[in-house]
KOLDO-132003 format. One record per residue: residue number from 1; residue in three letters; chain; x, y, z of N, C-alpha, C, O in turn. Coordinates in steps of 0.02 Angstrom, whole numbers. Atoms other than C-alpha are relative to their C-alpha. Layout:
<n NUM	res ALA	chain A	n.px X	n.py Y	n.pz Z	ca.px X	ca.py Y	ca.pz Z	c.px X	c.py Y	c.pz Z	o.px X	o.py Y	o.pz Z>
...
This chain:
<n 1	res MET	chain A	n.px 17	n.py -22	n.pz 67	ca.px -544	ca.py -81	ca.pz 1530	c.px -40	c.py -58	c.pz -34	o.px -20	o.py -116	o.pz -33>
<n 2	res THR	chain A	n.px 40	n.py 52	n.pz 33	ca.px -681	ca.py -171	ca.pz 1433	c.px 32	c.py -13	c.pz -68	o.px 72	o.py 26	o.pz -93>
<n 3	res PRO	chain A	n.px -32	n.py 19	n.pz 66	ca.px -637	ca.py -262	ca.pz 1269	c.px -14	c.py 53	c.pz -54	o.px 27	o.py 59	o.pz -100>
<n 4	res ASP	chain A	n.px 18	n.py -49	n.pz 50	ca.px -720	ca.py -123	ca.pz 1168	c.px 24	c.py 72	c.pz 13	o.px 15	o.py 116	o.pz -29>
<n 5	res GLU	chain A	n.px -23	n.py -66	n.pz -16	ca.px -641	ca.py 25	ca.pz 1258	c.px 69	c.py 10	c.pz -27	o.px 114	o.py -29	o.pz -14>
<n 6	res TYR	chain A	n.px -62	n.py -13	n.pz 33	ca.px -503	ca.py 104	ca.pz 1159	c.px 51	c.py 33	c.pz 51	o.px 34	o.py 82	o.pz 83>
<n 7	res PRO	chain A	n.px -49	n.py -24	n.pz -45	ca.px -343	ca.py 135	ca.pz 1262	c.px 38	c.py 61	c.pz -25	o.px 99	o.py 59	o.pz -36>
<n 8	res VAL	chain A	n.px -31	n.py -61	n.pz 28	ca.px -311	ca.py 314	ca.pz 1201	c.px 63	c.py 18	c.pz 38	o.px 113	o.py 37	o.pz 8>
<n 9	res ASP	chain A	n.px -57	n.py -21	n.pz -39	ca.px -193	ca.py 348	ca.pz 1345	c.px 52	c.py -55	c.pz 9	o.px 102	o.py -47	o.pz 43>
<n 10	res GLY	chain A	n.px -48	n.py 55	n.pz -3	ca.px -107	ca.py 181	ca.pz 1324	c.px 58	c.py 9	c.pz -46	o.px 58	o.py 52	o.pz -90>
<n 11	res THR	chain A	n.px -57	n.py -2	n.pz 46	ca.px 59	ca.py 151	ca.pz 1241	c.px -20	c.py -25	c.pz -66	o.px -74	o.py -53	o.pz -74>
<n 12	res ILE	chain A	n.px 11	n.py 26	n.pz 67	ca.px 74	ca.py 108	ca.pz 1058	c.px -10	c.py -76	c.pz 3	o.px -53	o.py -103	o.pz -33>
<n 13	res GLU	chain A	n.px 5	n.py 71	n.pz -8	ca.px 99	ca.py -73	ca.pz 1112	c.px -69	c.py -19	c.pz 29	o.px -100	o.py -67	o.pz 7>
<n 14	res ASP	chain A	n.px 66	n.py 13	n.pz -28	ca.px -59	ca.py -66	ca.pz 1216	c.px -55	c.py 2	c.pz -57	o.px -99	o.py -41	o.pz -61>
<n 15	res VAL	chain A	n.px 49	n.py -9	n.pz 53	ca.px -158	ca.py -5	ca.pz 1064	c.px 6	c.py -57	c.pz -48	o.px -45	o.py -84	o.pz -69>
<n 16	res LYS	chain A	n.px -14	n.py 56	n.pz 43	ca.px -78	ca.py -137	ca.pz 953	c.px -29	c.py -66	c.pz 25	o.px -59	o.py -105	o.pz -11>
<n 17	res ASP	chain A	n.px 26	n.py 60	n.pz -34	ca.px -123	ca.py -273	ca.pz 1076	c.px -77	c.py 2	c.pz -2	o.px -108	o.py -51	o.pz -11>
<n 18	res TRP	chain A	n.px 71	n.py -8	n.pz -2	ca.px -302	ca.py -206	ca.pz 1085	c.px -29	c.py -14	c.pz -71	o.px -81	o.py -46	o.pz -79>
<n 19	res VAL	chain A	n.px 26	n.py 7	n.pz 70	ca.px -322	ca.py -201	ca.pz 893	c.px 11	c.py -69	c.pz -25	o.px -34	o.py -98	o.pz -55>
<n 20	res GLY	chain A	n.px -16	n.py 67	n.pz 26	ca.px -236	ca.py -364	ca.pz 854	c.px -4	c.py 2	c.pz -77	o.px 31	o.py 42	o.pz -108>
<n 21	res ASP	chain A	n.px 8	n.py -2	n.pz 73	ca.px -289	ca.py -401	ca.pz 672	c.px -71	c.py 14	c.pz -16	o.px -93	o.py -7	o.pz -70>
<n 22	res ASP	chain A	n.px 68	n.py -16	n.pz 14	ca.px -467	ca.py -337	ca.pz 686	c.px -7	c.py 67	c.pz -36	o.px 6	o.py 120	o.pz -7>
<n 23	res PRO	chain A	n.px 9	n.py -59	n.pz 40	ca.px -504	ca.py -210	ca.pz 546	c.px -47	c.py 51	c.pz 32	o.px -36	o.py 111	o.pz 27>
<n 24	res ASP	chain A	n.px 49	n.py -46	n.pz -31	ca.px -654	ca.py -137	ca.pz 643	c.px 32	c.py 37	c.pz 59	o.px 21	o.py 97	o.pz 67>
<n 25	res ARG	chain A	n.px -32	n.py -33	n.pz -56	ca.px -551	ca.py -103	ca.pz 798	c.px 55	c.py 49	c.pz -27	o.px 67	o.py 102	o.pz 1>
<n 26	res ALA	chain A	n.px -52	n.py -44	n.pz 28	ca.px -413	ca.py -29	ca.pz 688	c.px -30	c.py 65	c.pz -25	o.px -1	o.py 119	o.pz -18>
<n 27	res ARG	chain A	n.px 34	n.py -60	n.pz 24	ca.px -538	ca.py 91	ca.pz 608	c.px -21	c.py 43	c.pz 58	o.px -17	o.py 104	o.pz 55>
<n 28	res ALA	chain A	n.px 18	n.py -37	n.pz -59	ca.px -602	ca.py 140	ca.pz 780	c.px 60	c.py 36	c.pz 32	o.px 54	o.py 93	o.pz 55>
<n 29	res ALA	chain A	n.px -60	n.py -28	n.pz -26	ca.px -424	ca.py 169	ca.pz 838	c.px 23	c.py 59	c.pz -42	o.px 45	o.py 109	o.pz -14>
<n 30	res VAL	chain A	n.px -19	n.py -54	n.pz 44	ca.px -385	ca.py 277	ca.pz 685	c.px -41	c.py 62	c.pz 16	o.px -14	o.py 117	o.pz 22>
<n 31	res ALA	chain A	n.px 43	n.py -58	n.pz -16	ca.px -536	ca.py 387	ca.pz 724	c.px 19	c.py 31	c.pz 69	o.px 22	o.py 92	o.pz 77>
<n 32	res ALA	chain A	n.px -18	n.py -25	n.pz -68	ca.px -488	ca.py 400	ca.pz 909	c.px 68	c.py 33	c.pz -3	o.px 76	o.py 85	o.pz 28>
<n 33	res GLU	chain A	n.px -65	n.py -32	n.pz 7	ca.px -307	ca.py 439	ca.pz 866	c.px -3	c.py 71	c.pz -34	o.px 29	o.py 120	o.pz -15>
<n 34	res ALA	chain A	n.px 6	n.py -62	n.pz 36	ca.px -360	ca.py 572	ca.pz 743	c.px -28	c.py 54	c.pz 44	o.px -10	o.py 112	o.pz 36>
<n 35	res ASP	chain A	n.px 27	n.py -49	n.pz -48	ca.px -460	ca.py 658	ca.pz 882	c.px 43	c.py 10	c.pz 62	o.px 33	o.py 57	o.pz 100>
<n 36	res GLY	chain A	n.px -42	n.py -7	n.pz -63	ca.px -327	ca.py 631	ca.pz 1016	c.px 72	c.py 12	c.pz -15	o.px 90	o.py 65	o.pz -40>
<n 37	res LYS	chain A	n.px -73	n.py -12	n.pz 3	ca.px -141	ca.py 606	ca.pz 1013	c.px 28	c.py 2	c.pz -73	o.px 79	o.py 33	o.pz -86>
<n 38	res SER	chain A	n.px -22	n.py 1	n.pz 70	ca.px -126	ca.py 575	ca.pz 825	c.px 73	c.py -22	c.pz -9	o.px 113	o.py 14	o.pz -39>
<n 39	res ARG	chain A	n.px -67	n.py 28	n.pz 3	ca.px 31	ca.py 466	ca.pz 840	c.px 10	c.py -27	c.pz -70	o.px -22	o.py -77	o.pz -89>
<n 40	res LYS	chain A	n.px -11	n.py 18	n.pz 69	ca.px 96	ca.py 451	ca.pz 661	c.px 20	c.py -74	c.pz -13	o.px -7	o.py -106	o.pz -58>
<n 41	res THR	chain A	n.px -22	n.py 66	n.pz 9	ca.px 185	ca.py 285	ca.pz 678	c.px -59	c.py -48	c.pz 14	o.px -69	o.py -97	o.pz -22>
<n 42	res LEU	chain A	n.px 58	n.py 41	n.pz -17	ca.px 31	ca.py 209	ca.pz 759	c.px -49	c.py 3	c.pz -52	o.px -75	o.py -49	o.pz -72>
<n 43	res LEU	chain A	n.px 47	n.py -7	n.pz 53	ca.px -83	ca.py 281	ca.pz 627	c.px 19	c.py -38	c.pz -61	o.px -24	o.py -68	o.pz -93>
<n 44	res THR	chain A	n.px -26	n.py 39	n.pz 58	ca.px 24	ca.py 203	ca.pz 491	c.px -13	c.py -75	c.pz 11	o.px -37	o.py -109	o.pz -34>
<n 45	res TRP	chain A	n.px 12	n.py 71	n.pz -15	ca.px 15	ca.py 35	ca.pz 574	c.px -74	c.py -17	c.pz -1	o.px -95	o.py -68	o.pz -29>
<n 46	res LEU	chain A	n.px 72	n.py 15	n.pz 0	ca.px -172	ca.py 47	ca.pz 603	c.px -32	c.py -1	c.pz -69	o.px -76	o.py -41	o.pz -83>
<n 47	res SER	chain A	n.px 28	n.py -2	n.pz 68	ca.px -208	ca.py 96	ca.pz 423	c.px 13	c.py -67	c.pz -36	o.px -28	o.py -90	o.pz -76>
<n 48	res GLY	chain A	n.px -17	n.py 68	n.pz 31	ca.px -123	ca.py -68	ca.pz 369	c.px -46	c.py -52	c.pz 26	o.px -61	o.py -99	o.pz -12>
<n 49	res VAL	chain A	n.px 46	n.py 50	n.pz -28	ca.px -238	ca.py -168	ca.pz 483	c.px -70	c.py 16	c.pz -22	o.px -110	o.py -29	o.pz -36>
<n 50	res ALA	chain A	n.px 69	n.py -20	n.pz 18	ca.px -393	ca.py -67	ca.pz 442	c.px -15	c.py -14	c.pz -72	o.px -72	o.py -32	o.pz -89>
<n 51	res GLU	chain A	n.px 10	n.py 11	n.pz 70	ca.px -368	ca.py -83	ca.pz 255	c.px 55	c.py -46	c.pz -22	o.px 104	o.py -24	o.pz -52>
<n 52	res PRO	chain A	n.px -55	n.py 48	n.pz 17	ca.px -267	ca.py -243	ca.pz 230	c.px 11	c.py -1	c.pz -75	o.px -36	o.py 0	o.pz -114>
<n 53	res GLN	chain A	n.px -19	n.py 3	n.pz 68	ca.px -173	ca.py -250	ca.pz 67	c.px 9	c.py -72	c.pz -21	o.px 34	o.py -115	o.pz 16>
<n 54	res THR	chain A	n.px -9	n.py 71	n.pz 22	ca.px -176	ca.py -406	ca.pz -40	c.px 71	c.py -5	c.pz -30	o.px 100	o.py 46	o.pz -47>
<n 55	res GLU	chain A	n.px -65	n.py 10	n.pz 29	ca.px -14	ca.py -482	ca.pz -105	c.px -4	c.py 13	c.pz -74	o.px -58	o.py 4	o.pz -104>
<n 56	res PRO	chain A	n.px -1	n.py -11	n.pz 71	ca.px 38	ca.py -438	ca.pz -283	c.px -23	c.py -67	c.pz -36	o.px 0	o.py -122	o.pz -20>
<n 57	res GLY	chain A	n.px 27	n.py 56	n.pz 38	ca.px -54	ca.py -552	ca.pz -403	c.px -60	c.py -34	c.pz 31	o.px -94	o.py -74	o.pz -2>
<n 58	res GLU	chain A	n.px 55	n.py 28	n.pz -32	ca.px -184	ca.py -598	ca.pz -276	c.px -62	c.py 44	c.pz -14	o.px -60	o.py 104	o.pz -1>
<n 59	res PRO	chain A	n.px 56	n.py -44	n.pz 14	ca.px -357	ca.py -538	ca.pz -330	c.px -33	c.py 31	c.pz 60	o.px -36	o.py -1	o.pz 113>
<n 60	res GLU	chain A	n.px 41	n.py -32	n.pz -52	ca.px -454	ca.py -416	ca.pz -225	c.px -62	c.py -39	c.pz 10	o.px -88	o.py -68	o.pz -38>
<n 61	res PRO	chain A	n.px 64	n.py 34	n.pz -13	ca.px -608	ca.py -492	ca.pz -141	c.px -51	c.py 26	c.pz -48	o.px -58	o.py 87	o.pz -55>
<n 62	res GLY	chain A	n.px 53	n.py -21	n.pz 44	ca.px -749	ca.py -489	ca.pz -267	c.px 20	c.py 15	c.pz -70	o.px -22	o.py 28	o.pz -113>
<n 63	res GLU	chain A	n.px -24	n.py -13	n.pz 68	ca.px -639	ca.py -463	ca.pz -418	c.px 8	c.py -63	c.pz -36	o.px 25	o.py -114	o.pz -6>
<n 64	res PRO	chain A	n.px -7	n.py 63	n.pz 39	ca.px -638	ca.py -589	ca.pz -561	c.px 73	c.py -17	c.pz -4	o.px 118	o.py 25	o.pz -5>
<n 65	res GLU	chain A	n.px -69	n.py 24	n.pz 12	ca.px -485	ca.py -695	ca.pz -580	c.px 11	c.py -14	c.pz -74	o.px -37	o.py -25	o.pz -111>
<n 66	res GLY	chain A	n.px -12	n.py 23	n.pz 68	ca.px -398	ca.py -732	ca.pz -743	c.px 39	c.py 52	c.pz -38	o.px 62	o.py 101	o.pz -11>
<n 67	res GLU	chain A	n.px -41	n.py -37	n.pz 48	ca.px -312	ca.py -657	ca.pz -896	c.px -25	c.py 73	c.pz -6	o.px 17	o.py 118	o.pz -9>
<n 68	res ALA	chain A	n.px 28	n.py -66	n.pz 12	ca.px -427	ca.py -506	ca.pz -915	c.px 26	c.py 51	c.pz 52	o.px 42	o.py 108	o.pz 35>
<n 69	res GLU	chain A	n.px -24	n.py -44	n.pz -52	ca.px -374	ca.py -433	ca.pz -747	c.px 74	c.py 19	c.pz -13	o.px 93	o.py 77	o.pz -4>
<n 70	res ALA	chain A	n.px -72	n.py -14	n.pz 11	ca.px -188	ca.py -445	ca.pz -790	c.px 11	c.py 48	c.pz -58	o.px 56	o.py 90	o.pz -55>
<n 71	res SER	chain A	n.px -8	n.py -40	n.pz 57	ca.px -209	ca.py -364	ca.pz -956	c.px -20	c.py 75	c.pz 9	o.px 1	o.py 119	o.pz -28>
<n 72	res GLU	chain A	n.px 23	n.py -69	n.pz -13	ca.px -295	ca.py -208	ca.pz -883	c.px 54	c.py 39	c.pz 39	o.px 50	o.py 101	o.pz 41>
<n 73	res THR	chain A	n.px -52	n.py -39	n.pz -37	ca.px -140	ca.py -164	ca.pz -777	c.px 53	c.py 21	c.pz -48	o.px 82	o.py -20	o.pz -83>
<n 74	res PRO	chain A	n.px -51	n.py -25	n.pz 47	ca.px -24	ca.py -49	ca.pz -874	c.px 69	c.py -30	c.pz 15	o.px 88	o.py -41	o.pz 73>
<n 75	res VAL	chain A	n.px -68	n.py 24	n.pz -7	ca.px 150	ca.py -115	ca.pz -905	c.px 47	c.py 56	c.pz -23	o.px 37	o.py 87	o.pz -75>
<n 76	res TYR	chain A	n.px -48	n.py -53	n.pz 17	ca.px 299	ca.py 5	ca.pz -903	c.px 70	c.py -34	c.pz -4	o.px 85	o.py -80	o.pz 34>
<n 77	res VAL	chain A	n.px -68	n.py 23	n.pz 7	ca.px 476	ca.py -29	ca.pz -960	c.px 47	c.py 57	c.pz 7	o.px 29	o.py 115	o.pz -5>
<n 78	res ALA	chain A	n.px -51	n.py -50	n.pz -9	ca.px 636	ca.py 63	ca.pz -922	c.px 27	c.py 26	c.pz -67	o.px 42	o.py -14	o.pz -111>
<n 79	res THR	chain A	n.px -32	n.py -25	n.pz 62	ca.px 701	ca.py 180	ca.pz -1058	c.px 68	c.py 25	c.pz 12	o.px 103	o.py 45	o.pz -34>
<n 80	res LYS	chain A	n.px -68	n.py -14	n.pz -23	ca.px 858	ca.py 217	ca.pz -959	c.px 20	c.py -49	c.pz 53	o.px -25	o.py -77	o.pz 84>
<n 81	res ARG	chain A	n.px -22	n.py 44	n.pz -52	ca.px 963	ca.py 113	ca.pz -841	c.px -23	c.py 30	c.pz 68	o.px -7	o.py 88	o.pz 85>
<n 82	res LEU	chain A	n.px 29	n.py -26	n.pz -63	ca.px 873	ca.py 129	ca.pz -672	c.px 19	c.py -47	c.pz 59	o.px 25	o.py -108	o.pz 49>
<n 83	res ARG	chain A	n.px -8	n.py 37	n.pz -63	ca.px 908	ca.py 72	ca.pz -493	c.px -72	c.py -7	c.pz 28	o.px -106	o.py 43	o.pz 39>
<n 84	res TYR	chain A	n.px 68	n.py 16	n.pz -26	ca.px 749	ca.py -10	ca.pz -427	c.px 8	c.py -54	c.pz 52	o.px 30	o.py -110	o.pz 38>
<n 85	res GLU	chain A	n.px 0	n.py 45	n.pz -58	ca.px 737	ca.py -90	ca.pz -254	c.px 66	c.py -39	c.pz 7	o.px 67	o.py -99	o.pz 18>
<n 86	res GLY	chain A	n.px -66	n.py 29	n.pz -13	ca.px 924	ca.py -121	ca.pz -242	c.px 30	c.py -37	c.pz -65	o.px 87	o.py -58	o.pz -65>
<n 87	res ASP	chain A	n.px -27	n.py 30	n.pz 60	ca.px 942	ca.py -193	ca.pz -418	c.px 1	c.py 49	c.pz -60	o.px -32	o.py 101	o.pz -58>
<n 88	res TRP	chain A	n.px 0	n.py -44	n.pz 58	ca.px 979	ca.py -116	ca.pz -586	c.px -46	c.py -30	c.pz -55	o.px -44	o.py -90	o.pz -67>
<n 89	res LEU	chain A	n.px 43	n.py 14	n.pz 54	ca.px 852	ca.py -119	ca.pz -725	c.px 32	c.py 24	c.pz -63	o.px 53	o.py 82	o.pz -65>
<n 90	res GLU	chain A	n.px -31	n.py -25	n.pz 63	ca.px 921	ca.py -110	ca.pz -903	c.px -57	c.py 26	c.pz -44	o.px -116	o.py 15	o.pz -30>
<n 91	res VAL	chain A	n.px 49	n.py -29	n.pz 51	ca.px 836	ca.py -22	ca.pz -1051	c.px -44	c.py -61	c.pz -24	o.px -18	o.py -113	o.pz -43>
<n 92	res GLY	chain A	n.px 48	n.py 51	n.pz 25	ca.px 681	ca.py -124	ca.pz -1099	c.px -24	c.py -49	c.pz 54	o.px -71	o.py -87	o.pz 41>
<n 93	res ASP	chain A	n.px 22	n.py 40	n.pz -53	ca.px 665	ca.py -213	ca.pz -932	c.px -69	c.py 24	c.pz 26	o.px -81	o.py 84	o.pz 31>
<n 94	res GLU	chain A	n.px 64	n.py -18	n.pz -30	ca.px 488	ca.py -216	ca.pz -860	c.px 14	c.py 29	c.pz 69	o.px 58	o.py 5	o.pz 105>
<n 95	res VAL	chain A	n.px -9	n.py -32	n.pz -66	ca.px 472	ca.py -101	ca.pz -706	c.px -57	c.py -26	c.pz 39	o.px -113	o.py -3	o.pz 29>
<n 96	res PRO	chain A	n.px 58	n.py 27	n.pz -38	ca.px 367	ca.py -202	ca.pz -582	c.px -32	c.py 53	c.pz 46	o.px 2	o.py 89	o.pz 82>
<n 97	res GLY	chain A	n.px 35	n.py -46	n.pz -46	ca.px 233	ca.py -100	ca.pz -495	c.px 2	c.py 72	c.pz -19	o.px -20	o.py 114	o.pz 21>
<n 98	res ALA	chain A	n.px -10	n.py -70	n.pz 19	ca.px 270	ca.py 60	ca.pz -592	c.px -67	c.py 34	c.pz -7	o.px -71	o.py 94	o.pz 3>
<n 99	res HIS	chain A	n.px 65	n.py -29	n.pz 9	ca.px 84	ca.py 84	ca.pz -626	c.px -28	c.py 32	c.pz 62	o.px -73	o.py 73	o.pz 58>
<n 100	res ALA	chain A	n.px 23	n.py -23	n.pz -62	ca.px 59	ca.py 120	ca.pz -443	c.px 45	c.py 54	c.pz 32	o.px 33	o.py 77	o.pz 88>
<n 101	res TRP	chain A	n.px -46	n.py -50	n.pz -30	ca.px 202	ca.py 245	ca.pz -419	c.px -37	c.py 65	c.pz 6	o.px -76	o.py 82	o.pz -39>
<n 102	res PRO	chain A	n.px 35	n.py -63	n.pz -8	ca.px 139	ca.py 412	ca.pz -350	c.px 24	c.py 53	c.pz -49	o.px -15	o.py 97	o.pz -69>
<n 103	res ARG	chain A	n.px -29	n.py -50	n.pz 46	ca.px 255	ca.py 512	ca.pz -466	c.px 10	c.py -31	c.pz -70	o.px 56	o.py -11	o.pz -106>
<n 104	res LEU	chain A	n.px -14	n.py 33	n.pz 66	ca.px 239	ca.py 401	ca.pz -621	c.px -4	c.py 48	c.pz -61	o.px 36	o.py 43	o.pz -107>
<n 105	res GLU	chain A	n.px 2	n.py -46	n.pz 56	ca.px 185	ca.py 542	ca.pz -737	c.px 68	c.py 39	c.pz -9	o.px 90	o.py 52	o.pz -65>
<n 106	res SER	chain A	n.px -65	n.py -39	n.pz 3	ca.px 347	ca.py 636	ca.pz -695	c.px 54	c.py -44	c.pz -30	o.px 95	o.py -20	o.pz -69>
<n 107	res TRP	chain A	n.px -49	n.py 48	n.pz 25	ca.px 450	ca.py 479	ca.pz -733	c.px -10	c.py -10	c.pz -76	o.px 38	o.py -16	o.pz -114>
<n 108	res VAL	chain A	n.px 14	n.py 4	n.pz 71	ca.px 362	ca.py 463	ca.pz -902	c.px 22	c.py 61	c.pz -38	o.px 52	o.py 56	o.pz -91>
<n 109	res ARG	chain A	n.px -17	n.py -61	n.pz 33	ca.px 385	ca.py 646	ca.pz -944	c.px 76	c.py 8	c.pz -6	o.px 101	o.py 37	o.pz -54>
<n 110	res GLN	chain A	n.px -72	n.py -4	n.pz -1	ca.px 569	ca.py 634	ca.pz -902	c.px 33	c.py -57	c.pz -41	o.px 94	o.py -60	o.pz -48>
<n 111	res ARG	chain A	n.px -20	n.py 57	n.pz 42	ca.px 578	ca.py 477	ca.pz -1012	c.px 46	c.py -50	c.pz 35	o.px 94	o.py -76	o.pz 5>
<n 112	res TYR	chain A	n.px -31	n.py 55	n.pz -34	ca.px 640	ca.py 360	ca.pz -879	c.px -35	c.py -66	c.pz -14	o.px -3	o.py -118	o.pz -21>
<n 113	res VAL	chain A	n.px 41	n.py 57	n.pz 15	ca.px 497	ca.py 239	ca.pz -913	c.px -49	c.py 16	c.pz -52	o.px -66	o.py 75	o.pz -62>
<n 114	res LYS	chain A	n.px 55	n.py -11	n.pz 45	ca.px 369	ca.py 215	ca.pz -1046	c.px -49	c.py -58	c.pz 5	o.px -32	o.py -114	o.pz 25>
<n 115	res GLN	chain A	n.px 58	n.py 49	n.pz -5	ca.px 201	ca.py 124	ca.pz -1053	c.px 3	c.py -41	c.pz -65	o.px 8	o.py -12	o.pz -119>
<n 116	res VAL	chain A	n.px 1	n.py 43	n.pz 57	ca.px 200	ca.py -26	ca.pz -1170	c.px -63	c.py -40	c.pz -10	o.px -71	o.py -74	o.pz -61>
<n 117	res SER	chain A	n.px 67	n.py 35	n.pz 5	ca.px 25	ca.py -98	ca.pz -1138	c.px -48	c.py 40	c.pz 39	o.px -29	o.py 80	o.pz 81>
<n 118	res PRO	chain A	n.px 53	n.py -40	n.pz -27	ca.px -142	ca.py -28	ca.pz -1087	c.px 11	c.py 15	c.pz 72	o.px -30	o.py 48	o.pz 103>
């Protein structure tokens, strides 16, 4: 197998070894998996390599750093006592990462959280 040949018939571990941390290879593997076996656990892992996520608070490449960026992210607080990532949030506690929740609108409509800044 050449270094650029995708091991479609290989095991998930073979594919992971072939991709390593190379986003280009990960994107090629996603395309090959979509046309071939379409292994969901492998596709999930590949998407993380193909589109690496930055750590919270770390600016995206090419984004300006500083106060302006932080003020643009909406801040939500709990309006009811909520269980969040194994801990309890009390009324008025900031809900970290709520702006990115897929069902945030539903939580706001049900008055579990409310937006307190832009």
